[in-house]
A tleap script that builds the chain and sets N, CA, C and O, in Angstrom:
source leaprc.protein.ff14SB
mol = sequence {
  NMET LYS PRO ILE LEU ILE THR ILE ILE LEU
  ILE PHE LEU PHE VAL VAL ALA LYS ALA GLN
  THR LYS VAL LYS GLN PRO ASP THR VAL MET
  LEU TYR ALA ASP ASP TRP TYR THR GLN PRO
  SER TYR PRO GLY GLY ILE LYS GLN PHE TYR
  LYS TYR LEU LEU LYS ASN ILE HIE TYR PRO
  ALA ASN ALA LEU LYS ASN HIE ALA GLN GLY
  LYS VAL TYR LEU ASN PHE VAL ILE GLU LYS
  ASN GLY LYS VAL ASP SER ILE LYS VAL THR
  ARG GLY VAL SER VAL ASP ILE ASP ALA GLU
  ALA ILE ARG VAL LEU ARG THR SER PRO LYS
  TRP ILE PRO GLY THR ARG HIE ASP LYS PRO
  ILE PRO TYR HIE TYR SER MET PRO LEU ASN
  PHE GLN ILE PRO LYS THR ASN LYS ALA LYS
  CARG
}
set mol.1.N position { 192.145 68.952 100.906 }
set mol.1.CA position { 192.296 69.449 102.308 }
set mol.1.C position { 192.245 71.026 102.302 }
set mol.1.O position { 191.740 71.602 103.265 }
set mol.2.N position { 192.768 71.748 101.217 }
set mol.2.CA position { 192.797 73.135 101.261 }
set mol.2.C position { 191.179 74.002 101.255 }
set mol.2.O position { 190.983 75.111 101.753 }
set mol.3.N position { 190.197 73.173 100.579 }
set mol.3.CA position { 188.938 73.810 100.920 }
set mol.3.C position { 188.252 73.410 102.455 }
set mol.3.O position { 187.517 74.197 103.052 }
set mol.4.N position { 188.551 72.312 102.883 }
set mol.4.CA position { 188.372 72.112 104.451 }
set mol.4.C position { 188.925 72.995 105.313 }
set mol.4.O position { 188.247 73.440 106.240 }
set mol.5.N position { 190.132 73.342 105.140 }
set mol.5.CA position { 190.930 74.395 106.104 }
set mol.5.C position { 190.616 75.954 105.735 }
set mol.5.O position { 190.889 76.855 106.528 }
set mol.6.N position { 190.065 76.177 104.562 }
set mol.6.CA position { 189.470 77.465 104.272 }
set mol.6.C position { 188.063 77.731 104.886 }
set mol.6.O position { 187.685 78.824 105.310 }
set mol.7.N position { 187.206 76.362 104.871 }
set mol.7.CA position { 186.025 76.418 105.518 }
set mol.7.C position { 186.143 76.612 107.124 }
set mol.7.O position { 185.507 77.412 107.811 }
set mol.8.N position { 187.082 75.712 107.529 }
set mol.8.CA position { 187.185 76.014 109.065 }
set mol.8.C position { 187.513 77.301 109.412 }
set mol.8.O position { 186.823 77.947 110.201 }
set mol.9.N position { 188.663 77.798 108.809 }
set mol.9.CA position { 188.868 79.178 109.056 }
set mol.9.C position { 187.702 80.106 108.915 }
set mol.9.O position { 187.427 80.883 109.830 }
set mol.10.N position { 187.077 80.064 107.925 }
set mol.10.CA position { 185.828 80.956 107.714 }
set mol.10.C position { 184.703 80.914 108.712 }
set mol.10.O position { 184.101 81.918 109.094 }
set mol.11.N position { 184.438 79.561 109.148 }
set mol.11.CA position { 183.480 79.394 110.370 }
set mol.11.C position { 184.165 79.817 111.668 }
set mol.11.O position { 183.370 80.220 112.516 }
set mol.12.N position { 185.484 79.820 112.035 }
set mol.12.CA position { 186.130 80.417 113.183 }
set mol.12.C position { 185.972 82.059 113.021 }
set mol.12.O position { 185.671 82.716 114.018 }
set mol.13.N position { 186.169 82.670 111.812 }
set mol.13.CA position { 186.164 83.948 111.915 }
set mol.13.C position { 184.575 84.590 112.100 }
set mol.13.O position { 184.267 85.594 112.742 }
set mol.14.N position { 183.735 83.735 111.375 }
set mol.14.CA position { 182.272 83.911 111.515 }
set mol.14.C position { 181.905 83.907 113.137 }
set mol.14.O position { 181.336 84.903 113.584 }
set mol.15.N position { 182.189 82.920 113.929 }
set mol.15.CA position { 181.932 82.661 115.151 }
set mol.15.C position { 182.525 83.801 116.247 }
set mol.15.O position { 181.860 84.202 117.202 }
set mol.16.N position { 183.893 84.248 115.938 }
set mol.16.CA position { 184.529 85.375 116.165 }
set mol.16.C position { 183.795 86.558 116.192 }
set mol.16.O position { 183.476 87.086 117.257 }
set mol.17.N position { 183.505 87.012 115.109 }
set mol.17.CA position { 182.783 88.018 114.746 }
set mol.17.C position { 181.273 88.385 115.388 }
set mol.17.O position { 180.767 89.478 115.643 }
set mol.18.N position { 180.807 87.125 115.529 }
set mol.18.CA position { 179.252 87.201 116.015 }
set mol.18.C position { 179.411 87.260 117.535 }
set mol.18.O position { 178.570 87.857 118.208 }
set mol.19.N position { 180.390 86.703 118.055 }
set mol.19.CA position { 180.763 86.999 119.553 }
set mol.19.C position { 181.244 88.311 119.866 }
set mol.19.O position { 181.175 88.698 121.032 }
set mol.20.N position { 181.703 89.015 119.006 }
set mol.20.CA position { 182.093 90.524 119.369 }
set mol.20.C position { 180.956 91.363 119.200 }
set mol.20.O position { 181.004 92.445 119.784 }
set mol.21.N position { 179.911 91.089 118.506 }
set mol.21.CA position { 178.892 91.937 118.145 }
set mol.21.C position { 177.741 91.821 119.028 }
set mol.21.O position { 176.736 92.481 118.767 }
set mol.22.N position { 177.779 90.971 120.158 }
set mol.22.CA position { 176.646 91.138 121.408 }
set mol.22.C position { 176.566 92.432 121.949 }
set mol.22.O position { 177.656 92.800 122.387 }
set mol.23.N position { 175.634 93.278 122.077 }
set mol.23.CA position { 175.514 94.580 122.861 }
set mol.23.C position { 174.343 94.366 123.971 }
set mol.23.O position { 173.261 93.800 123.809 }
set mol.24.N position { 174.780 94.878 124.952 }
set mol.24.CA position { 173.812 94.891 126.264 }
set mol.24.C position { 172.888 95.685 125.895 }
set mol.24.O position { 173.233 96.696 125.283 }
set mol.25.N position { 171.468 95.451 126.161 }
set mol.25.CA position { 170.445 96.287 125.813 }
set mol.25.C position { 170.199 97.085 127.101 }
set mol.25.O position { 170.136 96.540 128.203 }
set mol.26.N position { 170.049 98.534 126.884 }
set mol.26.CA position { 169.761 99.554 127.892 }
set mol.26.C position { 168.369 99.015 128.699 }
set mol.26.O position { 167.461 98.330 128.227 }
set mol.27.N position { 168.489 99.484 129.900 }
set mol.27.CA position { 167.405 99.408 131.076 }
set mol.27.C position { 166.228 100.447 130.737 }
set mol.27.O position { 165.310 100.542 131.552 }
set mol.28.N position { 166.213 101.204 129.611 }
set mol.28.CA position { 165.317 102.231 129.468 }
set mol.28.C position { 164.192 101.673 128.575 }
set mol.28.O position { 164.431 100.794 127.747 }
set mol.29.N position { 162.995 102.180 128.747 }
set mol.29.CA position { 161.925 101.818 127.795 }
set mol.29.C position { 162.047 102.345 126.452 }
set mol.29.O position { 162.250 103.553 126.327 }
set mol.30.N position { 161.952 101.598 125.423 }
set mol.30.CA position { 161.844 102.085 124.072 }
set mol.30.C position { 160.488 102.174 123.688 }
set mol.30.O position { 159.659 101.308 123.970 }
set mol.31.N position { 160.180 103.464 122.887 }
set mol.31.CA position { 158.904 103.695 122.406 }
set mol.31.C position { 158.985 103.263 121.015 }
set mol.31.O position { 160.049 103.544 120.463 }
set mol.32.N position { 158.122 102.651 120.322 }
set mol.32.CA position { 157.990 102.379 119.010 }
set mol.32.C position { 156.625 102.926 118.578 }
set mol.32.O position { 155.710 103.072 119.388 }
set mol.33.N position { 156.498 103.275 117.054 }
set mol.33.CA position { 155.436 103.714 116.654 }
set mol.33.C position { 154.010 103.151 117.013 }
set mol.33.O position { 153.043 103.863 117.282 }
set mol.34.N position { 154.012 101.886 116.982 }
set mol.34.CA position { 152.846 101.225 117.367 }
set mol.34.C position { 152.649 101.347 118.995 }
set mol.34.O position { 151.719 100.766 119.554 }
set mol.35.N position { 153.445 102.018 119.590 }
set mol.35.CA position { 152.953 101.924 120.927 }
set mol.35.C position { 152.381 103.189 121.297 }
set mol.35.O position { 152.905 104.221 120.876 }
set mol.36.N position { 151.162 103.235 122.186 }
set mol.36.CA position { 150.297 104.141 122.543 }
set mol.36.C position { 150.770 104.839 123.686 }
set mol.36.O position { 150.705 104.264 124.773 }
set mol.37.N position { 151.259 106.046 123.610 }
set mol.37.CA position { 151.893 106.652 124.894 }
set mol.37.C position { 151.512 108.259 125.113 }
set mol.37.O position { 151.184 108.852 124.084 }
set mol.38.N position { 151.520 108.758 125.924 }
set mol.38.CA position { 151.340 110.392 126.410 }
set mol.38.C position { 152.527 110.875 126.799 }
set mol.38.O position { 153.297 110.087 127.348 }
set mol.39.N position { 152.865 112.031 126.635 }
set mol.39.CA position { 154.076 112.740 127.000 }
set mol.39.C position { 153.599 113.315 128.470 }
set mol.39.O position { 152.419 113.658 128.549 }
set mol.40.N position { 154.318 113.428 129.481 }
set mol.40.CA position { 153.939 114.209 130.588 }
set mol.40.C position { 153.730 115.761 130.251 }
set mol.40.O position { 154.385 116.352 129.393 }
set mol.41.N position { 152.753 116.329 131.022 }
set mol.41.CA position { 152.248 117.749 131.192 }
set mol.41.C position { 152.136 118.337 132.204 }
set mol.41.O position { 151.624 117.785 133.178 }
set mol.42.N position { 152.558 119.546 132.250 }
set mol.42.CA position { 152.466 120.506 133.423 }
set mol.42.C position { 150.949 120.852 133.758 }
set mol.42.O position { 150.232 121.174 132.810 }
set mol.43.N position { 150.410 120.810 135.035 }
set mol.43.CA position { 149.153 121.070 135.318 }
set mol.43.C position { 148.666 122.483 134.553 }
set mol.43.O position { 149.386 123.460 134.759 }
set mol.44.N position { 147.782 122.619 133.897 }
set mol.44.CA position { 147.396 123.814 133.253 }
set mol.44.C position { 148.019 124.107 131.713 }
set mol.44.O position { 147.582 124.928 130.907 }
set mol.45.N position { 149.077 123.268 131.551 }
set mol.45.CA position { 149.745 123.397 130.269 }
set mol.45.C position { 151.123 124.046 130.253 }
set mol.45.O position { 151.619 124.450 131.305 }
set mol.46.N position { 151.700 124.147 129.180 }
set mol.46.CA position { 152.983 124.676 129.345 }
set mol.46.C position { 153.002 126.218 129.410 }
set mol.46.O position { 154.056 126.735 129.780 }
set mol.47.N position { 152.120 126.891 129.143 }
set mol.47.CA position { 151.850 128.383 129.471 }
set mol.47.C position { 152.063 128.700 130.902 }
set mol.47.O position { 152.750 129.643 131.293 }
set mol.48.N position { 151.378 127.780 131.731 }
set mol.48.CA position { 151.300 127.711 133.034 }
set mol.48.C position { 152.643 127.271 133.741 }
set mol.48.O position { 152.880 127.642 134.890 }
set mol.49.N position { 153.447 126.536 133.088 }
set mol.49.CA position { 154.673 126.189 133.534 }
set mol.49.C position { 155.713 127.392 133.337 }
set mol.49.O position { 156.525 127.681 134.216 }
set mol.50.N position { 155.622 128.090 132.082 }
set mol.50.CA position { 156.333 129.462 131.831 }
set mol.50.C position { 156.022 130.274 132.971 }
set mol.50.O position { 156.958 130.861 133.513 }
set mol.51.N position { 154.636 130.428 133.512 }
set mol.51.CA position { 154.362 131.387 134.456 }
set mol.51.C position { 154.919 131.100 135.672 }
set mol.51.O position { 155.343 132.038 136.348 }
set mol.52.N position { 155.016 129.719 136.167 }
set mol.52.CA position { 155.676 129.103 137.272 }
set mol.52.C position { 156.988 129.652 137.205 }
set mol.52.O position { 157.367 130.404 138.103 }
set mol.53.N position { 157.831 129.321 136.105 }
set mol.53.CA position { 159.190 129.972 136.003 }
set mol.53.C position { 159.277 131.167 136.233 }
set mol.53.O position { 160.124 131.519 137.054 }
set mol.54.N position { 158.485 132.106 135.628 }
set mol.54.CA position { 158.731 133.653 135.740 }
set mol.54.C position { 158.474 134.289 137.180 }
set mol.54.O position { 158.868 135.398 137.541 }
set mol.55.N position { 157.745 133.381 137.925 }
set mol.55.CA position { 157.186 133.876 139.079 }
set mol.55.C position { 158.235 133.301 140.271 }
set mol.55.O position { 158.272 133.710 141.431 }
set mol.56.N position { 158.977 132.368 139.748 }
set mol.56.CA position { 159.872 131.608 141.003 }
set mol.56.C position { 161.178 131.564 140.882 }
set mol.56.O position { 161.890 131.240 141.833 }
set mol.57.N position { 161.786 131.971 139.381 }
set mol.57.CA position { 163.250 132.175 139.331 }
set mol.57.C position { 163.556 133.304 139.925 }
set mol.57.O position { 162.988 134.344 139.593 }
set mol.58.N position { 164.520 133.274 140.917 }
set mol.58.CA position { 165.337 134.362 141.232 }
set mol.58.C position { 166.772 134.412 140.889 }
set mol.58.O position { 167.596 133.573 141.253 }
set mol.59.N position { 167.055 135.613 140.052 }
set mol.59.CA position { 168.305 135.704 139.560 }
set mol.59.C position { 169.378 135.824 140.792 }
set mol.59.O position { 169.225 136.729 141.613 }
set mol.60.N position { 170.277 135.061 140.891 }
set mol.60.CA position { 171.191 135.086 141.731 }
set mol.60.C position { 171.918 136.384 141.738 }
set mol.60.O position { 172.343 136.967 140.741 }
set mol.61.N position { 172.021 136.805 143.084 }
set mol.61.CA position { 172.819 138.107 143.146 }
set mol.61.C position { 174.109 138.116 142.629 }
set mol.61.O position { 174.352 139.060 141.877 }
set mol.62.N position { 175.273 137.071 142.894 }
set mol.62.CA position { 176.177 137.044 142.221 }
set mol.62.C position { 176.259 137.213 140.776 }
set mol.62.O position { 176.976 138.064 140.248 }
set mol.63.N position { 175.614 136.501 140.225 }
set mol.63.CA position { 175.509 136.405 138.709 }
set mol.63.C position { 175.127 137.743 138.183 }
set mol.63.O position { 175.614 138.107 137.113 }
set mol.64.N position { 174.260 138.551 138.868 }
set mol.64.CA position { 173.997 140.016 138.279 }
set mol.64.C position { 175.059 140.737 138.517 }
set mol.64.O position { 175.306 141.641 137.719 }
set mol.65.N position { 175.860 140.544 139.552 }
set mol.65.CA position { 177.255 141.431 140.025 }
set mol.65.C position { 178.128 141.092 138.630 }
set mol.65.O position { 178.656 142.004 137.994 }
set mol.66.N position { 178.198 140.076 138.335 }
set mol.66.CA position { 179.229 139.480 137.184 }
set mol.66.C position { 178.784 139.328 135.871 }
set mol.66.O position { 179.452 138.787 134.990 }
set mol.67.N position { 177.416 139.900 135.691 }
set mol.67.CA position { 176.834 139.833 134.311 }
set mol.67.C position { 176.656 138.551 133.708 }
set mol.67.O position { 176.602 138.477 132.480 }
set mol.68.N position { 176.543 137.368 134.537 }
set mol.68.CA position { 176.449 136.290 134.098 }
set mol.68.C position { 175.238 136.025 133.477 }
set mol.68.O position { 174.229 136.358 134.099 }
set mol.69.N position { 175.083 135.398 132.175 }
set mol.69.CA position { 173.785 135.113 131.597 }
set mol.69.C position { 173.926 134.072 130.539 }
set mol.69.O position { 174.991 133.836 129.969 }
set mol.70.N position { 172.707 133.413 130.286 }
set mol.70.CA position { 172.988 132.434 129.018 }
set mol.70.C position { 171.953 131.302 129.341 }
set mol.70.O position { 171.082 131.379 130.208 }
set mol.71.N position { 172.144 130.418 128.647 }
set mol.71.CA position { 171.131 129.113 128.838 }
set mol.71.C position { 171.610 128.049 129.394 }
set mol.71.O position { 172.633 127.522 128.957 }
set mol.72.N position { 170.975 127.596 130.389 }
set mol.72.CA position { 171.221 126.225 131.070 }
set mol.72.C position { 170.380 125.200 130.567 }
set mol.72.O position { 169.150 125.237 130.590 }
set mol.73.N position { 171.074 124.290 130.114 }
set mol.73.CA position { 170.438 123.018 129.465 }
set mol.73.C position { 170.447 121.995 130.476 }
set mol.73.O position { 171.465 121.572 131.025 }
set mol.74.N position { 169.224 121.601 130.707 }
set mol.74.CA position { 168.860 120.483 131.751 }
set mol.74.C position { 168.361 119.212 131.188 }
set mol.74.O position { 167.730 119.186 130.132 }
set mol.75.N position { 168.662 118.060 131.944 }
set mol.75.CA position { 168.007 116.827 131.741 }
set mol.75.C position { 167.402 116.638 133.023 }
set mol.75.O position { 167.827 117.133 134.067 }
set mol.76.N position { 166.286 115.825 132.897 }
set mol.76.CA position { 165.475 115.338 134.223 }
set mol.76.C position { 164.467 114.394 133.862 }
set mol.76.O position { 164.173 114.201 132.682 }
set mol.77.N position { 163.844 113.711 134.942 }
set mol.77.CA position { 162.771 112.727 134.666 }
set mol.77.C position { 161.575 113.182 135.306 }
set mol.77.O position { 161.714 113.589 136.460 }
set mol.78.N position { 160.401 113.202 134.791 }
set mol.78.CA position { 159.069 113.256 135.267 }
set mol.78.C position { 158.893 111.620 135.878 }
set mol.78.O position { 158.827 110.659 135.112 }
set mol.79.N position { 158.853 111.538 136.837 }
set mol.79.CA position { 158.702 110.246 137.356 }
set mol.79.C position { 157.162 109.793 137.307 }
set mol.79.O position { 156.303 110.633 137.043 }
set mol.80.N position { 156.836 108.503 137.556 }
set mol.80.CA position { 155.412 107.897 137.472 }
set mol.80.C position { 154.343 108.586 138.428 }
set mol.80.O position { 153.144 108.555 138.152 }
set mol.81.N position { 154.821 109.184 139.521 }
set mol.81.CA position { 153.963 110.089 140.407 }
set mol.81.C position { 153.988 111.601 140.092 }
set mol.81.O position { 153.484 112.456 140.820 }
set mol.82.N position { 154.619 111.835 138.943 }
set mol.82.CA position { 154.669 113.366 138.611 }
set mol.82.C position { 155.757 114.114 139.089 }
set mol.82.O position { 156.074 115.225 138.662 }
set mol.83.N position { 156.388 113.421 140.077 }
set mol.83.CA position { 157.651 114.186 140.738 }
set mol.83.C position { 158.797 114.493 139.740 }
set mol.83.O position { 159.265 113.547 139.107 }
set mol.84.N position { 159.317 115.826 139.538 }
set mol.84.CA position { 160.507 116.180 138.872 }
set mol.84.C position { 161.725 115.597 139.857 }
set mol.84.O position { 161.911 115.828 141.051 }
set mol.85.N position { 162.444 114.810 138.991 }
set mol.85.CA position { 163.541 113.957 139.466 }
set mol.85.C position { 164.770 113.712 138.875 }
set mol.85.O position { 164.626 113.687 137.653 }
set mol.86.N position { 166.069 113.495 139.260 }
set mol.86.CA position { 167.147 113.228 138.578 }
set mol.86.C position { 167.681 114.476 137.744 }
set mol.86.O position { 168.211 114.408 136.636 }
set mol.87.N position { 167.482 115.432 138.361 }
set mol.87.CA position { 168.044 116.775 137.288 }
set mol.87.C position { 169.544 116.702 137.421 }
set mol.87.O position { 170.368 116.383 138.278 }
set mol.88.N position { 169.515 117.202 136.020 }
set mol.88.CA position { 171.448 117.342 135.958 }
set mol.88.C position { 171.408 118.362 134.921 }
set mol.88.O position { 170.600 118.332 133.993 }
set mol.89.N position { 172.385 119.366 135.105 }
set mol.89.CA position { 172.785 120.221 134.177 }
set mol.89.C position { 173.976 119.539 133.324 }
set mol.89.O position { 175.047 119.068 133.709 }
set mol.90.N position { 173.259 119.680 131.664 }
set mol.90.CA position { 174.211 119.225 130.813 }
set mol.90.C position { 175.143 120.065 130.205 }
set mol.90.O position { 176.179 119.639 129.694 }
set mol.91.N position { 174.721 121.608 130.248 }
set mol.91.CA position { 175.629 122.769 129.846 }
set mol.91.C position { 175.138 123.560 130.574 }
set mol.91.O position { 173.945 123.851 130.488 }
set mol.92.N position { 176.194 124.248 131.727 }
set mol.92.CA position { 175.632 125.365 132.373 }
set mol.92.C position { 176.212 126.541 132.122 }
set mol.92.O position { 177.142 126.602 131.319 }
set mol.93.N position { 175.686 127.783 132.855 }
set mol.93.CA position { 176.415 129.033 132.577 }
set mol.93.C position { 177.248 129.306 133.601 }
set mol.93.O position { 178.384 129.579 133.211 }
set mol.94.N position { 177.052 129.338 135.115 }
set mol.94.CA position { 177.824 129.734 136.036 }
set mol.94.C position { 177.186 128.593 137.326 }
set mol.94.O position { 176.202 127.859 137.238 }
set mol.95.N position { 177.895 128.721 138.202 }
set mol.95.CA position { 177.574 127.717 139.440 }
set mol.95.C position { 176.238 128.217 139.957 }
set mol.95.O position { 175.266 127.477 140.110 }
set mol.96.N position { 176.247 129.618 140.238 }
set mol.96.CA position { 174.908 130.293 140.787 }
set mol.96.C position { 173.789 130.063 139.919 }
set mol.96.O position { 172.765 129.621 140.440 }
set mol.97.N position { 173.809 130.306 138.569 }
set mol.97.CA position { 172.789 130.195 137.826 }
set mol.97.C position { 172.163 128.802 137.711 }
set mol.97.O position { 170.963 128.563 137.840 }
set mol.98.N position { 173.371 127.688 137.387 }
set mol.98.CA position { 172.976 126.304 137.421 }
set mol.98.C position { 172.334 126.090 138.654 }
set mol.98.O position { 171.207 125.631 138.473 }
set mol.99.N position { 172.604 126.237 139.767 }
set mol.99.CA position { 171.974 125.950 141.046 }
set mol.99.C position { 170.694 126.619 141.160 }
set mol.99.O position { 169.871 126.046 141.874 }
set mol.100.N position { 170.315 127.800 140.564 }
set mol.100.CA position { 169.020 128.316 140.632 }
set mol.100.C position { 168.152 127.452 139.674 }
set mol.100.O position { 167.078 127.042 140.114 }
set mol.101.N position { 168.501 127.155 138.468 }
set mol.101.CA position { 167.859 126.276 137.627 }
set mol.101.C position { 167.375 124.900 138.005 }
set mol.101.O position { 166.314 124.463 137.560 }
set mol.102.N position { 168.230 124.141 138.912 }
set mol.102.CA position { 168.135 123.119 139.616 }
set mol.102.C position { 167.075 123.326 140.514 }
set mol.102.O position { 166.119 122.553 140.455 }
set mol.103.N position { 167.085 124.438 141.516 }
set mol.103.CA position { 166.177 124.586 142.585 }
set mol.103.C position { 164.789 124.838 141.881 }
set mol.103.O position { 163.975 123.985 142.235 }
set mol.104.N position { 164.367 125.592 141.148 }
set mol.104.CA position { 163.256 125.932 140.539 }
set mol.104.C position { 162.665 124.803 139.918 }
set mol.104.O position { 161.446 124.654 140.007 }
set mol.105.N position { 163.465 123.871 139.212 }
set mol.105.CA position { 162.698 122.520 138.639 }
set mol.105.C position { 162.568 121.607 139.890 }
set mol.105.O position { 161.645 120.793 139.889 }
set mol.106.N position { 163.432 121.669 140.987 }
set mol.106.CA position { 163.052 120.538 142.117 }
set mol.106.C position { 161.786 121.048 142.938 }
set mol.106.O position { 161.093 120.297 143.624 }
set mol.107.N position { 161.605 122.174 142.813 }
set mol.107.CA position { 160.519 122.858 143.645 }
set mol.107.C position { 158.916 123.031 142.714 }
set mol.107.O position { 157.844 123.475 143.125 }
set mol.108.N position { 159.277 122.497 141.370 }
set mol.108.CA position { 158.112 122.433 140.740 }
set mol.108.C position { 156.926 121.708 141.186 }
set mol.108.O position { 157.145 120.678 141.824 }
set mol.109.N position { 155.743 122.035 140.980 }
set mol.109.CA position { 154.515 121.239 141.327 }
set mol.109.C position { 154.712 120.054 140.626 }
set mol.109.O position { 155.467 120.020 139.654 }
set mol.110.N position { 153.934 118.806 141.137 }
set mol.110.CA position { 153.996 117.653 140.278 }
set mol.110.C position { 153.368 117.719 139.078 }
set mol.110.O position { 152.314 118.353 139.019 }
set mol.111.N position { 153.877 117.103 137.948 }
set mol.111.CA position { 153.380 117.131 136.546 }
set mol.111.C position { 152.197 116.115 136.569 }
set mol.111.O position { 151.869 115.525 137.598 }
set mol.112.N position { 151.732 115.991 135.662 }
set mol.112.CA position { 150.659 114.992 135.191 }
set mol.112.C position { 151.798 113.664 134.373 }
set mol.112.O position { 152.481 113.996 133.404 }
set mol.113.N position { 151.833 112.706 134.737 }
set mol.113.CA position { 152.916 111.777 134.497 }
set mol.113.C position { 152.649 111.615 132.984 }
set mol.113.O position { 151.629 112.056 132.454 }
set mol.114.N position { 153.707 110.899 132.261 }
set mol.114.CA position { 153.302 110.443 130.774 }
set mol.114.C position { 153.055 109.203 131.019 }
set mol.114.O position { 153.570 108.688 132.011 }
set mol.115.N position { 152.092 108.351 130.047 }
set mol.115.CA position { 151.926 106.926 130.139 }
set mol.115.C position { 152.208 106.249 128.903 }
set mol.115.O position { 152.365 106.822 127.825 }
set mol.116.N position { 152.266 105.054 129.090 }
set mol.116.CA position { 152.352 104.058 128.121 }
set mol.116.C position { 151.385 102.904 128.122 }
set mol.116.O position { 151.518 102.072 129.019 }
set mol.117.N position { 150.557 102.769 127.352 }
set mol.117.CA position { 149.206 101.878 127.457 }
set mol.117.C position { 148.559 102.336 128.836 }
set mol.117.O position { 148.332 101.528 129.736 }
set mol.118.N position { 148.334 103.429 128.915 }
set mol.118.CA position { 147.497 103.968 130.125 }
set mol.118.C position { 148.146 103.782 131.304 }
set mol.118.O position { 147.527 104.175 132.293 }
set mol.119.N position { 149.275 103.270 131.498 }
set mol.119.CA position { 150.134 103.067 132.714 }
set mol.119.C position { 151.207 104.242 132.886 }
set mol.119.O position { 151.943 104.624 131.976 }
set mol.120.N position { 151.186 104.773 134.223 }
set mol.120.CA position { 152.356 105.866 134.218 }
set mol.120.C position { 153.629 105.273 133.877 }
set mol.120.O position { 153.818 104.089 134.155 }
set mol.121.N position { 154.429 105.887 133.367 }
set mol.121.CA position { 156.001 105.724 132.991 }
set mol.121.C position { 156.774 106.900 133.543 }
set mol.121.O position { 156.155 107.956 133.674 }
set mol.122.N position { 158.374 106.835 133.971 }
set mol.122.CA position { 159.158 107.519 133.950 }
set mol.122.C position { 159.323 108.038 132.795 }
set mol.122.O position { 159.275 107.217 131.878 }
set mol.123.N position { 159.568 109.503 132.393 }
set mol.123.CA position { 159.794 110.064 131.134 }
set mol.123.C position { 161.094 110.978 131.290 }
set mol.123.O position { 161.185 111.761 132.236 }
set mol.124.N position { 161.878 110.879 130.539 }
set mol.124.CA position { 163.159 111.665 130.298 }
set mol.124.C position { 163.061 112.873 129.654 }
set mol.124.O position { 162.869 112.776 128.441 }
set mol.125.N position { 163.144 114.122 130.161 }
set mol.125.CA position { 162.939 115.159 129.526 }
set mol.125.C position { 164.253 116.129 129.266 }
set mol.125.O position { 165.159 115.979 130.085 }
set mol.126.N position { 164.443 117.008 128.327 }
set mol.126.CA position { 165.608 117.806 128.086 }
set mol.126.C position { 164.860 119.330 127.954 }
set mol.126.O position { 163.745 119.428 127.441 }
set mol.127.N position { 165.449 120.264 128.370 }
set mol.127.CA position { 164.986 121.621 128.152 }
set mol.127.C position { 165.973 122.663 128.735 }
set mol.127.O position { 166.468 122.686 129.862 }
set mol.128.N position { 166.150 123.556 127.657 }
set mol.128.CA position { 166.963 124.923 128.362 }
set mol.128.C position { 166.073 125.837 128.864 }
set mol.128.O position { 164.906 126.071 128.548 }
set mol.129.N position { 166.918 126.404 129.835 }
set mol.129.CA position { 166.218 127.566 130.654 }
set mol.129.C position { 167.227 128.753 130.251 }
set mol.129.O position { 168.455 128.714 130.325 }
set mol.130.N position { 166.452 129.778 129.825 }
set mol.130.CA position { 167.247 131.135 129.429 }
set mol.130.C position { 167.124 131.885 130.649 }
set mol.130.O position { 166.082 132.048 131.285 }
set mol.131.N position { 168.504 132.422 130.984 }
set mol.131.CA position { 168.831 133.370 132.165 }
set mol.131.C position { 169.318 134.526 131.486 }
set mol.131.O position { 170.407 134.385 130.929 }
set mol.132.N position { 168.725 135.700 131.402 }
set mol.132.CA position { 169.068 136.867 130.759 }
set mol.132.C position { 168.830 138.234 131.791 }
set mol.132.O position { 167.697 138.557 132.149 }
set mol.133.N position { 169.818 138.834 132.127 }
set mol.133.CA position { 169.635 140.101 132.991 }
set mol.133.C position { 168.808 141.124 132.241 }
set mol.133.O position { 169.091 141.675 131.177 }
set mol.134.N position { 167.604 141.290 133.089 }
set mol.134.CA position { 166.884 142.371 132.402 }
set mol.134.C position { 167.250 143.723 132.238 }
set mol.134.O position { 168.000 144.291 133.033 }
set mol.135.N position { 166.628 144.409 130.989 }
set mol.135.CA position { 167.434 145.514 130.838 }
set mol.135.C position { 166.450 146.624 131.579 }
set mol.135.O position { 165.220 146.592 131.623 }
set mol.136.N position { 167.300 147.571 132.121 }
set mol.136.CA position { 166.435 148.628 132.974 }
set mol.136.C position { 165.995 149.826 132.208 }
set mol.136.O position { 166.758 150.241 131.336 }
set mol.137.N position { 164.977 150.377 132.397 }
set mol.137.CA position { 164.392 151.498 131.570 }
set mol.137.C position { 164.918 152.522 132.221 }
set mol.137.O position { 164.478 152.702 133.357 }
set mol.138.N position { 165.867 153.365 131.766 }
set mol.138.CA position { 166.203 154.707 132.188 }
set mol.138.C position { 165.458 155.823 131.664 }
set mol.138.O position { 165.156 155.983 130.481 }
set mol.139.N position { 165.145 156.693 132.766 }
set mol.139.CA position { 164.433 157.889 132.467 }
set mol.139.C position { 165.025 158.892 131.382 }
set mol.139.O position { 166.213 159.201 131.467 }
set mol.140.N position { 164.298 159.364 130.452 }
set mol.140.CA position { 164.937 160.458 129.511 }
set mol.140.C position { 164.952 161.792 130.446 }
set mol.140.O position { 164.157 162.241 131.272 }
set mol.141.N position { 166.372 162.279 129.885 }
set mol.141.CA position { 166.723 163.553 130.656 }
set mol.141.C position { 166.335 164.670 129.600 }
set mol.141.O position { 166.485 165.860 129.877 }
savepdb mol mol.pdb
quit
């Protein structure tokens, strides 16, 4: 009688444990080593992206006045059509600087989208943007 009772209890515990380990799969694309994919790229390459940033970032006046500087960490998606979308600040510096980082990414030209098996895919990207107050060259007296 005892072995049957122990077997029933063990089966019950196994069923309960198995039921609790079910995990909902995320809705994102998982890339594996055997998948053939390419990352998105900025037209002309990363050097051209840096040139775009240098030309288009306007240091906020309020941030200059308050000597605010630092790195803004951003997450965003390069969509299937190359558009930069879903921009979020994950760690910011100040309201003004964070808003400028979002603005400059939002107005970025379309990227060349990432692909998986030669089909465009949305691609999640993370990057820091460094905002540093430029040092002025003072004339020697």
